[in-house]
KESENU-12409 format. One record per atom (N, C-alpha, C, O): residue in one letter; x, y, z. Coordinates in steps of 0.05 Angstrom, whole numbers, plus 5000, padded with zeros to 4 digits. Example, Ala and Ser with C-alpha at 12.3 -4.5 7.8 and 13.67 -1.06 7.14 Angstrom:
<nutis>
a526448865156 a524649105156 a526449345156 a528549345169 s525749555142 s527349795143 s525850015157 s526850235161 
</nutis>
This chain:
<nutis>
x486738779506 x486838649480 x487738849459 x486539059456 x489838779444 x490838959423 x489338899397 x488938669390 x488539119384 x487239089358 x489339059336 x491139219335 x488938849319 x490838799297 x489338849271 x487438719265 x490339039255 x489039099230 x489538869210 x491838779207 x487438789197 x487538559179 x488638649152 x487938859142 x490238469140 x491438519113 x492638799111 x492438939091 x494038879132 x495139149134 x497239199112 x497139389097 x499239019110 x501439059091 x500339059063 x501139209046 x498438869057 x497338849030 x495739099022 x495939199000 x494139209042 x492539449036 x494339689030 x493839839011 x496439719046 x498239949042 x499739909016 x500240109002 x500439669009 x501839618983 x500139708960 x501039828941 x497539628960 x495739698938 x495039998938 x494740118916 x494740118961 x494140408962 x496640578954 x496340788942 x499040468960 x501540598954 x501540898960 x502041058942 x501140968985 x501041258992 x503741388988 x505841278995 x503641638977 x506141788971 x505942058985 x503842138995 x508242198986 x508342458999 x506242648989 x505842678965 x504942779009 x502942989004 x500342898992 x498743068983 x499842648990 x497242548980 x495142549002 x495842529026 x492642558994 x490342549013 x488842289011 x488442178989 x488042189034 x486641929035 x484241949054 x483942129070 x482441759050 x480041729068 x480041449079 x480241249064 x479841429105 x479441169119 x476541169127 x475841299147 x474941029113 x472041029117 x471240889143 x469040919153 x473040719153 x472440559177 x474840569195 x476440389196 x475140789209 x477640849223 x478440639243 x480840559244 x476540539259 x477140319278 x479440379296 x479540589309 x481440199297 x483740229314 x485840409303 x487840469316 x485540509279 x487340699267 x489840569254 x491740719247 x489940309251 x492240179241 x492840249212 x495140319205 x490840239195 x491340309167 x491940609165 x493640689150 x490440769180 x490841059180 x493741139187 x494941319175 x494741009207 x497441069217 x499541019195 x501241189190 x499340799181 x501240729160 x500940919136 x502940989123 x498541009131 x498141199109 x499341469116 x500841589100 x498741569140 x499741829148 x502741839150 x504042039144 x503941609158 x506841589160 x508141639133 x510441729132 x506741569112 x507941579085 x507141819069 x508141869047 x505341989079 x504242209063 x505142489073 x504042689065 x507042489091 x508042749100 x509542889078 x510242759058 x510143149079 x509443309103 x506643439102 x505743559122 x505343429078 x502843579076 x500443399068 x498243509063 x500743139067 x498442969061 x496542959084 x497342969107 x493942929078 x491842909099 x490342649097 x490142519076 x489242569120 x487442339121 x484942419136 x485042529158 x482642359125 x480042399137 x478942129145 x478641949128 x478342089171 x477241839180 x474341859189 x473442069198 x472941639187 x470141619195 x469841389215 x470941169211 x468241429235 x467441209253 x464941279269 x464741509278 x463141099271 x460741139287 x461241129317 x459841239333 x463340979324 x463840909352 x465641119365 x467941149358 x464541269385 x466041479398 x468541369412 x470541499413 x468241139424 x470541019439 x472740949420 x475140979427 x472140849396 x474140789376 x475541049367 x478041049363 x474041259364 x475241519356 x477241619377 x479341719370 x476541599402 x478341679424 x481041529422 x483141649425 x480941269418 x483341109416 x484941189391 x487441209392 x483541229369 x484941299344 x486241569346 x488441609336 x484941759359 x486142029363 x488742009378 x490642139372 x488741839399 x491141809414 x493341679398 x495741759400 x492641479382 x494641339366 x495841529344 x498141499337 x494141709334 x494941869311 x495642159318 x495942329300 x495942219344 x496342499352 x498942609342 x499142859339 x500942449336 x503442549326 x503242689299 x504942839291 x500942629284 x500642739258 x499143009258 x498843139237 x498343099281 x497043359285 x494743409266 x492943239264 x494743639253 x492443719237 x492343569210 x490343599195 x494243399205 x494143239180 x491943019183 x491142899163 x491142969207 x489042769212 x486542899222 x486643059241 x484242839209 x481642939218 x479742699220 x480042509204 x477842719238 x476042499241 x473142599244 x472642809255 x471242449233 x468442509235 x466942279249 x467242049242 x465442349270 x463942149285 x461242109271 x459142219280 x461241949250 x458841889235 x459341649217 x461541559214 x457141569205 x457341349185 x458841449160 x458741679153 x460341259148 x461741329123 x459741389100 x460641479079 x457141339104 x455241409084 x455041709079 x454041799059 x456141869098 x456142159096 x458842259084 x459442499084 x460342069073 x463042129063 x463042359043 x464742539045 x461342349023 x461342549002 x460642829012 x461643019001 x459042839033 x458143099043 x460343259057 x460243499059 x462343109068 x464443249084 x467243219073 x469143329084 x467543069051 x470243009042 x471343209022 x473643189013 x469843409014 x470743598994 x473343739002 x474943818985 x473643789028 x475943949038 x478543809034 x480643929037 x478643539028 x481243409025 x481643308996 x483443148991 x480143418977 x480643338949 x483243458940 x484043668950 x484643328921 x483943078908 x484542838927 x486442858943 x483042618924 x483342388941 x484842168926 x483942088904 x487042078937 x488741878923 x487941598930 x488641408916 x486341558951 x485541288958 x483541288981 x483541468998 x481841088981 x479741049002 x479740759011 x479740578994 x479740719037 x479740439047 x477240399064 x476540559081 x476040169060 x473840069076 x474739809089 x475139609075 x475139809115 x475739569130 x473239499146 x472739619167 x471639309136 x468939279146 x468639099171 x466439039180 x470839019183 x470738869208 x470439049232 x471039289230 x469538949254 x469539109279 x472139059294 x473538869288 x472739229314 x475339209326 x475239049352 x473138999364 x477638979361 x477938799384 x476838919410 x475838779427 x477039189412 x476039319437 x473039299439 x471939289461 x471639299416 x468739269417 x467938999429 x465838979442 x469538799424 x468938529435 x469238529465 x467938379479 x470838709476 x471238719505 x469138889518 x468938879543 x467639039503 x465739229515 x463139079521 x461439059504 x462938989546 x460538839554 x457938999553 x455838889551 x458139259554 x455839429555 x454139419530 x451739469530 x455439349507 x454039359482 x453639079469 x452339059448 x454738879481 x454038609473 x455238509448 x454138329435 x457638619439 x458838519414 x459838239416 x460238109395 x460338139440 x461237869444 x459337719462 x458537829483 x458637479454 x456937309472 x458437219497 x457337119516 x461137259497 x462737169519 x462737379542 x463737329564 x461737619536 x461637839556 x458737879565 x457037919548 x458237889591 x455537949600 x454938239595 x456638419600 x452438299587 x451738579583 x449238599565 x448038399558 x448438849560 x446038899543 x446538799515 x448738839504 x444538689503 x444738589475 x443938819457 x441738839446 x445839009453 x445339259438 x446439229410 x444839239391 x449039199407 x450439149381 x450539399363 x451439369340 x449739629372 x449939869355 x452739989359 x453840009381 x453940079336 x456440219338 x455940499350 x457540599366 x453740629341 x453040889352 x450440849368 x448340809356 x450640859394 x448340799411 x446241019412 x444240999425 x446841239398 x444941469398 x442741429376 x440741569376 x443241249357 x441341219335 x440540929331 x442040749338 x438240889319 x437340619312 x436240449335 x436040549358 x435640199329 x434540019348 x436639819358 x438139719342 x436739769384 x438539559394 x437539289386 x435139249380 x439339099386 x438638829376 x436438699393 x434738549382 x436338749419 x434238619435 x431438699428 x429538549431 x431138949417 x428539039408 x427538869384 x425138809382 x429438799367 x428638629344 x427838359353 x425838249343 x429238249372 x428637979382 x425837979396 x424437769396 x425138199408 x422638209423 x420238289406 x417938279416 x420638369381 x418338469365 x418038329338 x415738309328 x420138229325 x419838119298 x418637839299 x418737699319 x417337769277 x416037509274 x418137289269 x420437339265 x417237039270 x418936809264 x420136839236 x422536799232 x418436909217 x419336929189 x421437149186 x423437119172 x420937379199 x422837599197 x425537539210 x427637599198 x425437409233 x427937339246 x429437119230 x431837129227 x427936929219 x429136719202 x430536849179 x432836769172 x429237039166 x430437169143 x433037309150 x435037299135 x433137439173 x435537579182 x437737389187 x440037429178 x437237169201 x439236969207 x440336829182 x442636759181 x438536799162 x439336669137 x440936859120 x443136799111 x439837099115 x441037279096 x443637409106 x445537439090 x443637469131 x445937619142 x447937449158 x450137529163 x447037209166 x448737039182 x449336769168 x451136629176 x447736709148 x447936449134 x447836219155 x449336029154 x446036259174 x445636069196 x443935829187 x441635879179 x445035589186 x443535359176 x441035279193 x439235159182 x441035359218 x438735299235 x437135549242 x436035579264 x436935729222 x435735989226 x432835969236 x432136099255 x431135809223 x428335789231 x428035669259 x426335759274 x429535469264 x429335339291 x430035539313 x428735549334 x432135699309 x432935899329 x430736119331 x430036199353 x429736209308 x427736419308 x425236329323 x424136479339 x424336079319 x421935979333 x422435969363 x420736029379 x424835879371 x425435859399 x425436139412 x424636169435 x426436339397 x426436609408 x423636719412 x423036829433 x421936679392 x419136779394 x417636629417 x416036759431 x418136379420 x416836229442 x417736319469 x416236349488 x420336369471 x421536449497 x420536729506 x420136769530 x420236909487 x419537189495 x416737219505 x416037429516 x415037009502 x412337019514 x412537039544 x411037179557 x414436889555 x414736889585 x417037059594 x417037159617 x419037109577 x421337269585 x422537409561 x423437289542 x422537679563 x423637839541 x426637819540 x427937739559 x427737889517 x430637879513 x431838159519 x430838359508 x433938169535 x435338419540 x438338389541 x439738579535 x439338159548 x442238129552 x443437919534 x441937759521 x446037919532 x447437719516 x446837439527 x446637249512 x446637409553 x446137149565 x443337039557 x443036799553 x441437219555 x438737139547 x438736999520 x437536789516 x440137119500 x440236999473 x442136759472 x441436559459 x444336769486 x446236549486 x444936299497 x445436079488 x443236329518 x441836099530 x440135959509 x440135709507 x438636109493 x436935989473 x438535859451 x437835629443 x440535989441 x442235869420 x443535609429 x443635409415 x444535609454 x445835379465 x443935149468 x444634909465 x441435209473 x439335009476 x438634889449 x438034649446 x438535059428 x437734969401 x440034829387 x439534629373 x442434939389 x444734839374 x446734699393 x447734829412 x447134449389 x449234319404 x451934399394 x452234479371 x453934379411 x456634469403 x457734309380 x458534419359 x457634039382 x458533869360 x461333929351 x462934049366 x461933849326 x464533909314 x464234119293 x463234059271 x464934359299 x464634579280 x466934769284 x468134789305 x467534929263 x469735119264 x469035369279 x470835509289 x466435429281 x465535679295 x463935609319 x462435409319 x464035769341 x462335729364 x459335759355 x458835899335 x457535629369 x454735619360 x453335889356 x451635919338 x454136089371 x452736349370 x453936539349 x452736749344 x456136469336 x457536659318 x455736779296 x455737019293 x454336609282 x452836699258 x450436869265 x449837059251 x449136799287 x446836959296 x447737239305 x446437439298 x449937249320 x451037499329 x451837669305 x451337919304 x453037549285 x453937689261 x451437809247 x451538039239 x449437649244 x447037739230 x445737979244 x444938169231 x445437959270 x444238179285 x445838429283 x444738649280 x448538409285 x450238639284 x450038779257 x449839029255 x449938629235 x449838739208 x447138879204 x447039099193 x444938759214 x442338879210 x441939129227 x441039329217 x442739119252 x442439339270 x443939589260 x442939809263 x446239549248 x447939769238 x447539829208 x448939999197 x445739679195 x445139729166 x447639709149 x448039869131 x449339519156 x452039519144 x452039469114 x453539599099 x450439279104 x450439219075 x449239449059 x450239529038 x447039569070 x445739789056 x447640029054 x447740159033 x449040089076 x450840319076 x453140279057 x454040469044 x454240039055 x456439989036 x455440029007 x456840158992 x453239909000 x452139938973 x451640238966 x452040318943 x450640388985 x450040668981 x452540838979 x452541038964 x454740758992 x457040928995 x459140888973 x460541068966 x459340648962 x461440588942 x461240788918 x463340878909 x458840848907 x458841048885 x459741318894 x461041468879 x459141398919 x460141658930 x463241658931 x464541848924 x464241428940 x467241408943 x468441438915 x470541578912 x467341308895 x468341318868 x468441608858 x470341698845 x466341758864 x466142038854 x468242218866 x468942418854 x469342138889 x471442308902 x474242248893 x476042408896 x474642008881 x477341928874 x478542078850 x477142128830 x481042158853 x482442268830 x483142048811 x483141808818 x483742118786 x484641918766 x487041778777 x489041898786 x487041508776 x489241348786 x488941278816 x490441118827 x486941408829 x486341348858 x485141068861 x483840968842 x485440958884 x484540678888 x482540648911 x482740798931 x480640468908 x478840388929 x479640108938 x480039928922 x480040078965 x480639818977 x478239748995 x477539899013 x477139508991 x474939409008 x475839149021 x476338949007 x475939149047 x476538899062 x473938809076 x472938949093 x472938589067 x470338489078 x470738229094 x472738089091 x468638169110 x468737939127 x466137779125 x465637589141 x464537839105 x461937719102 x461437689072 x462137869057 x460137469064 x459737429035 x458037639023 x458537708999 x456137749038 x454537969027 x456138219022 x455738349001 x457938289040 x459638519036 x461438479011 x461738658994 x462638249010 x464438188987 x462938198961 x463938288941 x460438098961 x458838098936 x458238378927 x458338438903 x457538548946 x456938828939 x459438968926 x459139098906 x461738928938 x464239048927 x464838928900 x465439078881 x464638668898 x465238528872 x463438628850 x464438688828 x460838638855 x458938718835 x459239008827 x459039078803 x459839178846 x460239468840 x462639508823 x462539648803 x464839378830 x467339398814 x466839298786 x467839408766 x465339068784 x464938948757 x463239138740 x463939168716 x461139248751 x459439428735 x460939678726 x460739758703 x462439798745 x463840048739 x466340008722 x467640198714 x467039758716 x469339708698 x468439648670 x470039588653 x465739668665 x464639608638 x463739858624 x462840048637 x464039858598 x463140088582 x460140098576 x458940308574 x458939868574 x456139848567 x454739658586 x455739438591 x452339728596 x450739558613 x448239458600 x446439348614 x447939508574 x445539418560 x445339118559 x447438978560 x442938998558 x442638708554 x444038618529 x444138768509 x445138378529 x446738278506 x445138278480 x446338298458 x442438248481 x440838238457 x440538508443 x439538518421 x441238728457 x440938988444 x443039018422 x445338948425 x442139108398 x444039128375 x446139348379 x448339318368 x445539558395 x447539758401 x446939878428 x444839848440 x449040008438 x448840118466 x446940358466 x447240548450 x445140358485 x443440588489 x443640708517 x442440908524 x445240568535 x445440658563 x447540878566 x447241048584 x449540888549 x451541098551 x453441068574 x455041248580 x453340838587 x455140808610 x458040768601 x458640628582 x459840908615 x462740888609 x464240778634 x463640848656 x466140608629 x467740498651 x469140718666 x470240898654 x469040698693 x470440888709 x472440758728 x473940898742 x472540498728 x474340348745 x475840138730 x474840028710 x478240078739 x479739848729 x480139658753 x481139748774 x479339408750 x479639218772 x482539138774 x483739048755 x483639168798 x486439098803 x486738818814 x488838688809 x484738718828 x484838448839 x482538278828 x480338278839 x482938148805 x480837978794 x479737778814 x477337708814 x481437668831 x480637498853 x481337638879 x483337768881 x479737598900 x480237738925 x482837648938 x483637408936 x484137828951 x486537768967 x485737668994 x483937789007 x486937449004 x486237339030 x488837329047 x491037329036 x488537309073 x490837309091 x492737069086 x491736849080 x495337109088 x497236899086 x497136729112 x496036819132 x498336499111 x498236309134 x499436439160 x498436389181 x501536599157 x502736729180 x500736909194 x500536919219 x499237069179 x497237249190 x495037089203 x494037169225 x494136869191 x492036709203 x492836599230 x491236569248 x495436529233 x496436429258 x496536649279 x495636609302 x497536879271 x497837109290 x495137239296 x494837359318 x493237229278 x490737359282 x488437189270 x487637239247 x487536989285 x485436809275 x482936949265 x481436839249 x482437189276 x479937339267 x480137429238 x478137519227 x482437399226 x482737479198 x481837269179 x481937299154 x480937039189 x480436799172 x478436849150 x478636729129 x476437019155 x474437059134 x474837309117 x473137379101 x477137439121 x477637699107 x478137659077 x479537469069 x476937839061 x477537849032 x477938139024 x476338309032 x479938189008 x480538459000 x480238488969 x481438328955 x478738688961 x478538748932 x479439038928 x479039218944 x480739078905 x481839338898 x481139418870 x481339248852 x480439668866 x479839778840 x481040058838 x481440198858 x481640138813 x483040398808 x481340578790 x480240478770 x481140828797 x479641018781 x481041068754 x483441128754 x479541048733 x480741098706 x480841398701 x481741488680 
</nutis>
């Protein structure tokens, strides 16, 4: 399966990489965005990439080997971006592509797809954190319901959570098949745009990898690294991700954050960003046809003042 970078042309257009500029790809993945950036920033521009997934890094290194030392990669969360990015300042642009890649769906060992038999792990970095099956085997009905609602927007969250807790009394959860059996029992296929297990899988993946928390923590760090005129591009696939980017851009584009009833500003906050995309950019119909997984993608862009 070939990985197709979502909104590739649009992202590169907004980043507008030029010769000898430096960039950060916070979510290296298949290396599609990184390749196009490096192609445009020779002969001395650099790109620093981050990815938790060692297998993704190996593929990206192979794809980007022609750029030699102009490409560097860190096997860690992008939340460590500020600690290691000093060596490539000034930074002309940073991109966050928050989707997972097509190869991860094929990896049955980690359970990213309900269509592949394997352990229900869902961690990008299997050396840290809890696998998804541990959550299913330990959390209460209320805790699981909250996860499925908040991170998956699953309409039958409580019903699924109750079925999971009842099932684990006699049989613990360890594999994708274990969870898929329960969801299939609770949710009939019916007429829907998404397969029955999609939202639960999404919710577990986001929670296991702390995706929303890491994004909220890292956007201020990314802003601090940008040179004047540098841009942040965020491509999200979940309403929570999009909301975090939208709210951050909105706050950092304002001069004062005091409540409206205050007679004068006492916060001293100064705008540090200009919003470039008042409304999110979404895939054109041609991309939706060629890559159906792009259907939920939204891209927001802001520029450092």
